[in-house]
C-alpha positions in Angstrom: -31.3 -42.4 -9.6 -28.6 -43.3 -12.1 -25.8 -40.8 -12.7 -24.8 -39.8 -16.2 -21.8 -37.7 -17.1 -21.3 -35.9 -20.5 -17.6 -35.6 -21.4 -16.9 -32.8 -24.0 -13.4 -32.1 -25.3 -13.1 -28.5 -26.6 -10.5 -26.4 -28.4 -11.2 -22.8 -29.4 -15.0 -23.3 -29.4 -16.3 -20.1 -27.8 -18.9 -19.6 -30.5 -20.8 -22.8 -29.6 -20.1 -23.7 -25.9 -23.1 -21.8 -24.6 -25.5 -23.1 -27.3 -24.3 -26.6 -26.7 -25.0 -26.3 -22.9 -28.5 -25.0 -23.4 -29.3 -27.8 -25.9 -27.8 -30.4 -23.7 -29.6 -29.2 -20.6 -32.9 -29.2 -22.4 -32.5 -32.8 -23.5 -31.0 -34.2 -20.3 -33.8 -32.8 -18.2 -36.1 -35.3 -19.8 -33.9 -38.3 -19.3 -34.7 -39.2 -15.6 -31.0 -39.3 -14.5 -28.7 -37.2 -12.4 -26.5 -35.6 -15.0 -23.3 -33.6 -15.1 -21.2 -32.1 -17.9 -17.4 -32.2 -17.8 -15.7 -30.0 -20.4 -12.1 -30.7 -21.2 -10.3 -27.7 -22.6 -7.4 -28.7 -24.7 -5.3 -25.5 -24.4 -7.8 -23.0 -26.1 -6.4 -19.6 -27.0 -9.8 -17.9 -27.3 -12.5 -17.3 -24.7 -13.6 -20.9 -24.4 -12.5 -21.3 -20.8 -14.2 -18.0 -19.8 -17.5 -19.2 -21.3 -17.2 -22.5 -19.4 -16.4 -20.8 -16.1 -19.5 -18.7 -16.5 -21.6 -21.8 -17.1 -20.1 -23.4 -14.1 -20.9 -20.4 -12.0 -24.5 -20.5 -13.2 -24.9 -24.3 -12.9 -22.8 -26.5 -10.5 -23.5 -29.5 -12.7 -21.0 -28.1 -15.2 -17.3 -28.8 -14.5 -14.1 -28.5 -16.5 -10.6 -29.6 -16.9 -8.1 -27.2 -18.4 -5.0 -28.8 -19.8 -1.6 -27.1 -19.6 -1.4 -26.9 -23.4 -2.8 -28.3 -26.6 -2.2 -32.0 -26.4 -4.7 -33.1 -29.1 -8.3 -34.4 -28.9 -7.4 -38.0 -28.1 -5.5 -36.9 -25.0 -8.2 -34.4 -24.0 -10.7 -37.2 -24.3 -8.5 -39.5 -22.2 -8.3 -36.8 -19.5 -12.1 -36.7 -19.4 -12.5 -40.4 -19.1 -9.8 -40.6 -16.4 -11.9 -38.2 -14.3 -15.3 -39.7 -15.1 -17.6 -40.1 -12.1 -20.9 -41.6 -13.0 -22.7 -44.8 -13.7 -22.5 -44.1 -17.4 -20.6 -41.7 -19.6 -21.4 -40.0 -22.9 -18.6 -38.8 -25.1 -19.7 -36.1 -27.6 -18.2 -33.2 -29.6 -19.3 -29.7 -28.8 -20.0 -28.7 -32.4 -23.5 -30.3 -32.4 -22.8 -32.3 -35.6 -23.5 -35.3 -33.4 -27.1 -34.7 -32.2 -27.6 -34.8 -28.4 -31.2 -36.0 -29.2 -29.8 -39.5 -29.4 -28.9 -39.7 -25.7 -32.4 -40.8 -24.5 -32.2 -43.7 -27.0 -28.7 -44.5 -25.8 -29.9 -44.6 -22.2 -32.7 -47.0 -23.2 -30.3 -49.4 -24.8 -28.0 -49.1 -21.8 -30.9 -50.0 -19.5 -31.5 -53.1 -21.7 -28.0 -54.3 -20.8 -25.7 -52.9 -23.5 -22.4 -51.6 -22.2 -21.4 -49.4 -25.2 -23.9 -47.7 -27.5 -22.2 -45.9 -30.4 -23.6 -43.6 -33.0 -23.0 -44.5 -36.7 -23.5 -42.0 -39.4 -25.8 -42.7 -42.4 -25.1 -39.4 -44.0 -22.4 -36.8 -43.5 -23.5 -33.3 -44.5 -21.1 -30.4 -44.9 -18.1 -32.6 -45.8 -16.3 -32.8 -49.1 -16.3 -35.8 -51.3 -12.6 -36.3 -50.8 -12.9 -36.3 -47.0 -15.8 -38.8 -47.1 -14.0 -41.0 -49.6 -10.7 -41.1 -47.6 -12.6 -41.8 -44.4 -14.3 -44.8 -46.1 -10.9 -46.1 -47.5 -9.3 -45.7 -44.0 -11.9 -47.8 -42.3 -11.7 -50.5 -45.0 -7.9 -50.6 -44.8 -7.6 -50.6 -41.0 -10.3 -53.3 -40.6 -8.5 -55.6 -43.1 -5.1 -55.0 -41.4 -6.1 -55.2 -37.7 -7.4 -58.1 -35.6 -10.3 -56.0 -34.2 -13.3 -54.6 -36.0 -13.7 -50.8 -35.9 -17.2 -49.7 -36.8 -17.3 -47.8 -40.1 -18.5 -44.2 -40.1 -18.5 -44.1 -36.3 -16.8 -41.3 -34.4 -16.3 -40.9 -30.7 -19.9 -40.2 -29.9 -21.1 -43.0 -27.7 -22.5 -43.9 -24.3 -20.4 -46.3 -22.1 -21.0 -48.0 -18.9 -18.5 -47.2 -16.2 -17.0 -50.6 -16.3 -16.1 -50.1 -20.0 -14.7 -46.7 -19.1 -12.5 -48.2 -16.4 -11.2 -50.8 -18.8 -10.3 -48.1 -21.3 -8.5 -46.2 -18.6 -6.2 -49.1 -18.1 -4.8 -48.7 -21.6 -2.0 -46.0 -21.3 -0.2 -46.1 -24.7 1.2 -42.8 -25.8 -0.1 -43.1 -29.4 -3.8 -43.0 -28.7 -6.3 -44.0 -31.4 -9.5 -43.9 -29.3 -11.7 -45.5 -31.9 -9.5 -48.5 -31.9 -9.3 -48.5 -28.1 -13.1 -48.3 -27.8 -13.4 -51.4 -30.0 -10.5 -53.3 -28.4 -12.0 -53.4 -24.9 -15.1 -55.2 -26.2 -18.1 -55.6 -23.9 -21.7 -55.7 -25.2 -21.9 -53.1 -27.9 -24.7 -51.8 -30.1 -24.9 -49.2 -32.9 -27.6 -46.6 -33.4 -27.8 -44.7 -36.7 -28.3 -41.0 -37.5 -27.8 -38.4 -40.3 -24.9 -36.1 -39.4 -25.6 -32.4 -39.9 -23.2 -29.6 -40.8 -21.2 -28.0 -38.0 -23.3 -25.5 -36.0 -20.6 -22.9 -35.6 -16.9 -22.4 -35.7 -14.4 -24.2 -37.8 -13.2 -27.8 -37.8 -9.7 -28.2 -36.3 -8.8 -31.1 -38.5 -7.0 -30.6 -41.9 -5.7 -33.2 -44.3 -2.3 -33.3 -42.7 -3.8 -34.0 -39.3 -6.2 -36.5 -40.7 -3.3 -38.4 -42.4 -1.3 -38.4 -39.2 -4.4 -39.6 -37.3 -4.8 -42.5 -39.9 -1.1 -43.4 -39.5 -1.5 -43.5 -35.7 -4.5 -45.8 -36.1 -2.9 -48.2 -38.4 0.4 -48.5 -36.5 -1.3 -48.7 -33.1 -3.5 -51.7 -34.1 -1.7 -53.5 -36.9 1.8 -54.6 -37.8 0.8 -55.6 -41.4 2.9 -52.7 -42.9 6.0 -54.4 -41.4 4.9 -57.7 -43.0 4.3 -55.8 -46.3 7.9 -54.6 -46.3 9.0 -58.2 -45.8 6.7 -59.5 -48.5 7.7 -56.9 -51.1 11.4 -57.3 -50.2 11.2 -61.1 -50.6 9.3 -60.7 -53.9 11.9 -58.3 -55.3 14.8 -60.5 -54.1 13.2 -63.6 -55.7 12.5 -61.8 -59.0 16.1 -60.5 -59.0 17.5 -64.0 -58.4 15.4 -65.5 -61.2 16.3 -62.7 -63.6 20.0 -63.1 -62.7 19.8 -66.8 -63.6 18.3 -65.9 -66.9 21.0 -63.4 -67.6 23.8 -65.9 -66.7 22.3 -68.7 -68.8 21.8 -66.3 -71.8 25.4 -65.2 -71.5 26.7 -68.8 -71.3 24.6 -70.1 -74.2 24.1 -67.2 -76.6 26.6 -64.6 -75.4 25.3 -61.7 -73.3 24.8 -58.2 -74.6 26.1 -55.4 -72.4 23.5 -53.8 -70.2 22.3 -50.4 -71.2 22.7 -47.4 -68.9 18.9 -46.6 -68.8 18.0 -50.2 -67.7 20.7 -50.1 -65.0 19.5 -46.8 -63.6 15.8 -48.0 -63.5 16.8 -51.1 -61.6 19.0 -49.1 -59.1 16.3 -46.5 -58.5 13.6 -49.1 -58.1 15.6 -51.1 -55.6 16.6 -47.9 -53.8 13.0 -46.8 -53.6 11.9 -50.2 -52.1 14.6 -50.0 -49.5 13.7 -46.5 -48.5 10.0 -47.4 -48.2 10.8 -50.4 -46.0 13.1 -48.2 -43.8 10.3 -45.6 -43.6 7.8 -48.2 -42.4 10.3 -49.5 -39.8 11.0 -45.9 -38.8 7.3 -45.3 -38.1 7.1 -48.2 -35.7 10.5 -47.4 -34.1 9.4 -43.8 -33.5 6.3 -45.0 -31.7 8.4 -47.4 -29.6 10.6 -44.4 -28.7 7.6 -42.4 -27.5 6.3 -45.3 -25.5 9.6 -45.9 -23.9 9.9 -42.4 -22.5 6.8 -43.0 -20.4 5.8 -39.4 -20.2 2.4 -38.5 -18.8 -0.3 -38.4 -21.5 -1.4 -34.9 -20.4 -0.9 -32.3 -17.7 -3.7 -30.4 -16.0 -3.7 -26.7 -15.3 -7.1 -26.4 -13.6 -9.7 -29.0 -12.5 -13.2 -28.0 -11.2 -15.4 -31.2 -10.9 -19.1 -30.9 -11.5 -21.6 -31.6 -8.8 -24.7 -33.6 -9.4 -27.9 -31.8 -8.3 -31.6 -32.1 -8.9 -31.9 -28.4 -9.8 -29.5 -26.0 -11.3 -28.0 -23.4 -8.9 
């Protein structure tokens, strides 16, 4: 019998952990696989770990990793994939916005020979127009900038063959944009579609500041087009300034030049200063990421690890 492991990053999710487990157990019991669930607690400050420990005491197929502090979802997900122990792995959020009911369909596609089956959203309920619009813009921008194609409206929810997981685990960059990493490794991939529901319980841990930082990590991790953009705009401004300077000189030699006004001079100075600061900012973003990579710190630290045990029946 094939082994399937569910990897679930969690952070302050005590309201929904138990409900998620019951829902998942109900669905997995019909899939004809040996299944386990591995929760990865990302430094929760509520009772999330206590709830998981209770589930583990009740069912040995439940295990958990507790990180030493809050590292962020991308790193919690990395910790789970590093400790994956199955023929196939499903990555899913605990909030039940991504329906576990898709797992049997994912398993069917996996048995047909697909290595990665990812879930793409047709609709996104419970999200503001601004969040949906910015998400759409982000996918459009990053796909135009990068050399890989990242599926639009697709989160982390997916099933992966263990060979794809092992390939992902070889990528150890500090600035982790998992959606890009999933796409970069390739293999035979297929999309399945669903309508995303509102969050079942609790509150989202992403705000606009975190989403903007997440977008910047994605763009700078998989594209150096912003650096080229700084070069292009600098070259364009320099060329324009050179041509305009020739015009001023010729006008002064032929017709006599009028003294430049203070407002015009200030506009030019501020414009060029803004362009220079923007270019320095872009360079600084990449330099900061090089600094992080050069330190070679571990991606995460583990406080507790209790692996799940596959069984035909719960304890």
